[in-house]
N, C-alpha and C positions, 0 to 999 in steps of 0.2 A: 396499877399496871394489868394489865390484861394477860392470859394465860399464854399467848404466843409471844409476848414481849418476854416473859418471864423465863422460857424456855431458851429464848435468845441469849438473855443476859445468862443464864446457866452454863450454855455452851462458849461463851464469850470466855467466860471465867475460867472454863477446862481449859480451853485452847491457851490462855495468858501462862496458867499453871503447868501446861504442858511443855510450851517454848521455854519458860525459865527453868524448869527443872533439866532440860535438854542443856541449855546452857551451863548450867551448873556442873554438870556431869563432864561435858565436854572441857571445861577448864580444869577440872581434878585430874583428868586423864591426860592433858596436854602438859600440867605440873609435874605428873609421875613419869611421862615420856622424857622429859627434860632432865629430871633426877637419873632417869637410868641412864641417858646418854653421857651424864656427866662423872659417874661410878666408873665407868669403861675405861680401860687404860687405851692410848693412842691405837695401839697395834689392834686390839679388839674392836675399837672404833671403825678402823680402816677397812677391817674384814667385814663387818656388819654392814658398813655402807657400800661396798663392793658386791655383797650377797644381794641386797636389796635393790641396788641402783642398776646393776649389770647382770650378766650371765654367771658371774661369779668372777673372784680375781684369777687372773691369767698371772704367768711367771712373771717378777718383777712389779705389778700393779700396786701390791700392799706396801712396799718400799716407797714407790711413788708417791702414793696418796699419803704417807707418812710424811714424807720431805716436805711435801706443801702444803699439807694439814687438809683434813675432810671437807670443811667450808670451802676453802679454793677450788678444791678438786671438784665440789658438786656446782660451784659458779662455772668452773671451765665446762662442764657437762650441759650446762644450761646456755651458756654463751661462747659456743666453739670460734665465734669470730675475735674473741679476746686473746685466744691463744697463740703464743709465737712459735711459728714453724719451725724447725730447723731448714738451715738451706736446702737440703736434699729433698725436702718433702714441700717446700712453700710453692714450688710452680706446679705440682700436680694437683696441692690442693685447692688453688684456686682457679682450674681449668674445668671447664666443664666435663662430664665423664662420657660424652658422646663425641667429645674431639680429639680423642686420644691419637697420640703421634704414628701409630701404626696406621691407623684408618687415613689419617691426611698423607702419608706418604705413600700407601699403597694406590690411591686414586680411585678406591673401590667406594661405593655409597653403603650407606648402613641398611639393614635389611628392613628398617621402619620406614 
């Protein structure tokens, strides 16, 4: 094997070792994170999720997340089409924000 081939082999071995070490560290960290989540009580877990995934809990948010569960709440956040809206909000949820009732009734066109 010539000198160039040997250097290439050494670099390839170093790359493989670096990648495998990164994977092992990531697996270990994921396990620790899962263990930490399992150690939290439901109230702490709800607050933690709201702090990490929103701008912090609003009044009533913690109770709502605890009542449906953090995993289901996260699923709702990622898939808002699955949420069953109350009848008071259903019509406004499905409407385009640019077709508001006041604009249609006034006969005016939007500025854009």
